[in-house]
N, C-alpha and C positions, 0 to 999 in steps of 0.2 A: 140280738142277745147282748147284754152288757159285757164288755171286755176291757182289759187293761193292758197297757204296755209295761212289762216288767223289765227293769234293767238288771241283768246278771253281771256283776263285776268280778273280774278275775282276782283272786288272792295272789299277791306277789309271793313267789316261792322262796325258800330259805337260801337258794344259791344265787340270788340276784347279783349280777356282776356286769361289768362293762368290758366286753371282749371285742366290740366293734365288728360284729359278724354280719351286718346287714348293709351290703352295697346298695347305694341309692337312698339310704336313710341318713340324712346329714348329721343329725344329733348323735346317732349311734357311732358314726365314724369319727366325729369330733371328740367324743369323750372316751375313746378306746383306752383301756388300761388304767383308767381312774379308779380310785377306791370307791366301792359301792357300799351302801348302808341298807342291808336287807330289812332289818327291824324297822327302821324309819320308813322305808318304802311301803312295807305292809301296813303299818299304822296309818300312813297318809291315805292309802287306798281305802282302808276301813272307815276313816273319818269322812271321806267323800260319800261312801255308801250310807253312812248314818245320817249325814246332812240331807241327802235326797229322801231318805226314809222319813226324816222329820218334816220335810216339806209336804208330806202326804203322798209321795210316789211309792209304788210297790218296788221293792228292791230285793234282789237275790244275790247269792254268792256262788261262784264257780271255782272249784278246787284247782290248785296248780298241778303240774306234772311231777313225777318222780325224777329227781336229778341229783347227781349225775346219772345218766342212763347207762347202767352197766350192761343191760341186755343188748343195746346197740353196739357198745364197745366190744363185747364178746363176738358179735356177728362180724366185726371188722378185724378179728384175729388176735385180740388181746386176751390171753388166757391166764389161768391161775386163780388164786383167791381174789376176793373183791379188792383187797389192798394191793395185790400184785397187778391186777388189771389197771387200777388207777396209776400206779407207779410207772408201768410200762407205757401207758398212753401219754403221761406227762413228759416222759423222756423222749419217746419216739415220735409223737404227733401231738404236741401241746394244743394246737388249734382244733384238732379233732376232739380232744378232751373238753376244751372250752365250748365247742358246739354241743357236745353231749351233756353239758352242765348248764345250758342257758335257761333262764327263767322267763323266756319270752312268751310263755303261755299266759302270762298276766294280761296280755293284750287280747281279750276275749272277743273283740270285734272280728278277729281272725279265726275264732274257734269253729264257726260254722256259718251257714246261711239257713234261715228258717222261713217258713211260710205259714201264716195262720190258717185255721180251719175255714174262715170266711172266704179264703181265696183259692183253696185247693179243691179239685173236682170231687175228691172223696170225702170232703168235710172233716179232715183230720189235720193236725199240726205236723208239719214235716221238718226234719232236720237233716242236713248234709254236712258232716265235718269237712273242713277245708283241707285239701291235701298239701297246701303250702309248698308246692314242688320246687319253687324257685330258690329256696334257701334250705340247705341240708339241716341246719339246726332246728328248723321249724317243720320240715317234712316228716320228722320222726314223732310228731305230737299226736297225729290224728287217731291212732288206735286207742290210746288212753282217753283222749277227748271223747271219742265215741262211747266208751264205757261209762264215763262220767255223765254224759248227756242221757244215756239210757237209764242210769241210776237216778237221775233227777226227774226225767219224764218217762215213768216206768209203767204206764198203762197203755197197752196196744190198742185199746178201743179208741183212744184219743190221740195217740202219738205214733208217728212213723219215723223210723231211723234208717237212713241210707248209709251205705259205705261212702268213703271219700271217692272222688273221681279217680280214674287211672292215673298213675304217676307219669311224669314226663312233661316237657315244655308245652306240648300241644293243649293239654287240659289243666294248665296251671290255675288253681283256684285259691283265692285269698280270703274267701268268706265274706262276712257282712261289711268288711272295710270297703268293699266295692259294690254294696247293695243298699238301697234305701226304699222303704215302703211309704207311700202316701195314702191318706184315707180321710174321710170325714170324721166319724167316730171310730175308735179302734176296732169295734166289732163289725163295722161295715166292710163290704168288699173293697179291696185296695188296689193301688197301682204300684207295680214293682219296677224300679229303675236299676238296671244292671250296668255298671260302668266297667269298661275293659280297656286294656292298654294296647292290644294288638290282635290282628287276625293271624292265628298260628299257621293256617293252611294257605295263606296268601302273603308271601313276602313282599309283594309289590305295593301293599297298602301302607299308609303312614305308620311309623314306629319311632320310638326314641332312639337316639344315637349314643348317648353317654351312659345312661343307667338302664337296667332291664325293665321291660314291661311285664309285670308279674301276673296280671290277670288276662286271660285270653277270652275272646268272644266265644270260642267254642265251649269253654268251661261254663261261662255264664248261661249260654243256651242250654247246656246239659242240665244244669241245676234247675232252670225254669221248667224243663220237661219233667224231671224227677218229681218236682213239687206240684205238678199238674196245674200250672198257672194258665190263665186265659191269655191267648195271643193279643186280644184287644186291650188287655190291662197290663201288658208287659212292654217296657221300653228299653232298648239297648243303646248305650251312648259311649262313644270312644273318648277316652281321656286325651287331652291335648298333649302330644308327645313332647312339646317344648317344656311343659311344666314338669313332666316326669323327669326330664333331664335337669331340672332345678331342685329336685328332692321330693317331688310329690309321688312317692312310691305307691301310695294307695289313694283312691279317690276321696277318702274321708280326711285327707290332709288339705283338701281344697274345696270341699262341699259337704254339707250336712242337711238332712231334711227331717221334717216331722209333720204329720197330718197334711195340711194343705200348703206347706211352705217349703221351698227349696232355698237355702241360704248358701250362696256360691260365689266364688270369684269369677270374674268375667273371662278369665283364661282357662277355666277348668276343663271345658269340653271342646273337642273338635266340632265345628258346625253347631255352635251353641244355640243359635236361634231355632234351628231345626229340632234340637233336643227339647227346648222350651215348648215349642208348638206341639210336639208329640205328647209331652206330659200333660199339657193343658187339654188336649183332645181326649186323652185316655181318662183324665180325671173328670172332665165334664162340668157343666153348670157355671163356668166362668169364675169359680171361687178359688182357683189355684194361683198361688203367689210365688213369684221368683224375686227374692231379695238379692240383687246382684251387686257385688262390691267391685268398684272400678280399680284398675291397676294404679291409676293416678292417686287414689285414696290409700290403698294398701298394696304395695308392690308384692309380687309373688315371694320374693326373698323374705319380707317381713311376715307374710302369712305362714311360711314354712317355719321360720325361727320361733314365732310366737304360738304356733298351732291354733290360730284363730278358728279355723274351720274344723279342727279336731276337738272342738267343744261339743258338748251334748246340747241338743235342742229339745227341750221337754215341755210338755203341757202340764201346768200346775193345776191343782184342784179347782182354782178359780176360773180356769179356762184360758188364762193368759199363757203365752209361751215365754220361756226363760232360756238364756244361754248359760250353760255351766262351763266356765272357761278356766284355763290354767293361769297361774299367777304371771306367767310370761306375757300375757296379753296386756296387763297393766304396765309392764316394764318396757313395752315397745310403743313409742310415741304415736306412730301412724295408726296402730290398732286401737290404742286407748282413745284417741280422738274420734275414730270412726265409731266405736261402740258407744261412746258418750252421745254422739250425734244420732245413732240409730234408734236408741230407745225413746227419743223424742219424736220420732216420725210416726206416720200413720201406717204401721205394719203390725202384724200379729205378735211380733217380738217386743215384749214390754220391759224386760229387765235382764241384767247380767249379774251373775254371781261368780265370784272368783274363788278358786281352790288351789291349795298348794299340793301339787303332785310332782314336785321337782325330781325326785328319784326316778320316776317313770319317764319324765320329759327328757332327762339327760341320756336315756337309752333309746329315745325316739318314739315315745307314745304318750299322747295326751288323754284327757278325760274320755273322749269318744273311743279311743283304742281300748280303754280299760273295761268297756261294757259291751254285752251282747243284748240286743233288744228282742224280747219274745212277747208276742201278743197272745194273750190267753183269755178265754171266757171264764166266768165264775165257776162253771162246771169243770173246766180244764184245770183251773187253779186248785180246786178241791181234789182232783184226780192225781196231781203230781206229788212228788216227795216234798212234804212241808218243811223238812229239816234244813233245806237250803234257802228258805225265805227269811230275810233279815227281820229281826225283832230287837227290842232293847236288850233282852236277855242274851240273844245270840251274839249281838255286838259285843257285850261285855265278855262273853265266853271266848270269842275269837281274839279280842284284844289281849286277854290273859294268855291265851295259847301262843300268840306271837311273842309276847314278852318272855315266856318260859323257854321257847325253843329256838328263836332266831339269834344269829350273831349280830353284833353291832356293825361290823365291817366284813367285807369279803373282797379279795383281789383274785386275779387269775391264778396266782401261786397257791391260793388256798384250795383250789378245786381238786388237787391231788390228795388232799388230807382225808384219810379214811374216816376220821372222826366227823367230818362234815357230812359224808354219806350217811353215817349212822344217825347223826342228829336229824337229818332230813327225813329219813325213813321213820324214825320215832315220832317226829312231828306229824307226818302224813298219816301214819297209822292211827294216831289219836284223832286227827281231823276227820277221817272217814267215819269214825264213831260219832263225833259231834254233828256232822252233817247227814248222818244216817245213809251213807252211800254204799255200805257193804265193801266188798273187796274189788277195787278197781285198778290198783297199781300192780306192776309186774312182780314186785317183791312179795305182794300179798297172794299172788296167784301161783307162784312157783311151788 
């Protein structure tokens, strides 16, 4: 059956700010307390969505979270009116307020892991929201993420929605940032690669020393079971602990895949040749390609600073593959030289397209972080909520929405402003109407 890979990009939320909340994310830590530009960030994200739509790819939109998260602040003991809650949190625990105001849901690669109907034993599309247990500011996302996904994929005949895995370090799950699917045509049965940072139940196994390993083997295995995947078509690979300690907090910072291609740095995986052989065997027919970048060509530090591998790898309507890369790849000499060389080689990757997503990049997320890939058949596309699929009209509508509701700048000091909360809720209330989501936010459900 004909199927499509749909990229669902996260809309940047109105409270986009640089609070430096993510240990292990070099860009997030580097730009802490800088002035953020929410309106510019959201418009940059929409421009990328529209460009991919214009290339002939199917593109969708995933709504942001309600922030500041007053519900969580009240659970943490801050009482009174909304304004009083914000004021008390700002005075007594400003970093808690910053965490509860993060716009990090823009990075929808962390929203969930999905499995297409071609791969699941029950023939339905499965979604599991990521618990993001390693970081408090992200661990509070999944209930709203789950409601948004259910509003988008709202036909139980075709779609199955699981709860996030149990909280705690043992089942830390970071979503599709550590998951890649390979296939021939998108509608064919595929191979699932789950990358993980550590074995939670075996402290004797290799693990990073400086930065946390966010994804556990146990979480990856649980998601594979929930999605009813074939053991023969599922590969588990451990990230190289040494590169996690250099800022590779998710596998999508060091590797990206599409159809029959894995584009990866040579230091991405522990026992990399074993991983390549396992993928080749699971894929079959000898048509699987590993495009491996040597450290001598692009050092890990350059890969992390440029987010070369946090590019999107997409199949264009022509059948050729293209890399959708951030502007920082052009500004990093080793990366630019490598990409110029790569497109002249005999690989399926034929072109590179550069996009400005600097506002996201400065907070630690590139083009691949901004999107969740969902494989859907024609029938499943018809069965989902059409209001979240990008069109020329929706693009113009969302651009106007951002320009009406978003501030030009936001700093940490602004997060205590009750007017920002009111502005954000007004914007999100209108957005749920635009995207036909219904009531998905806590303030709409109270």
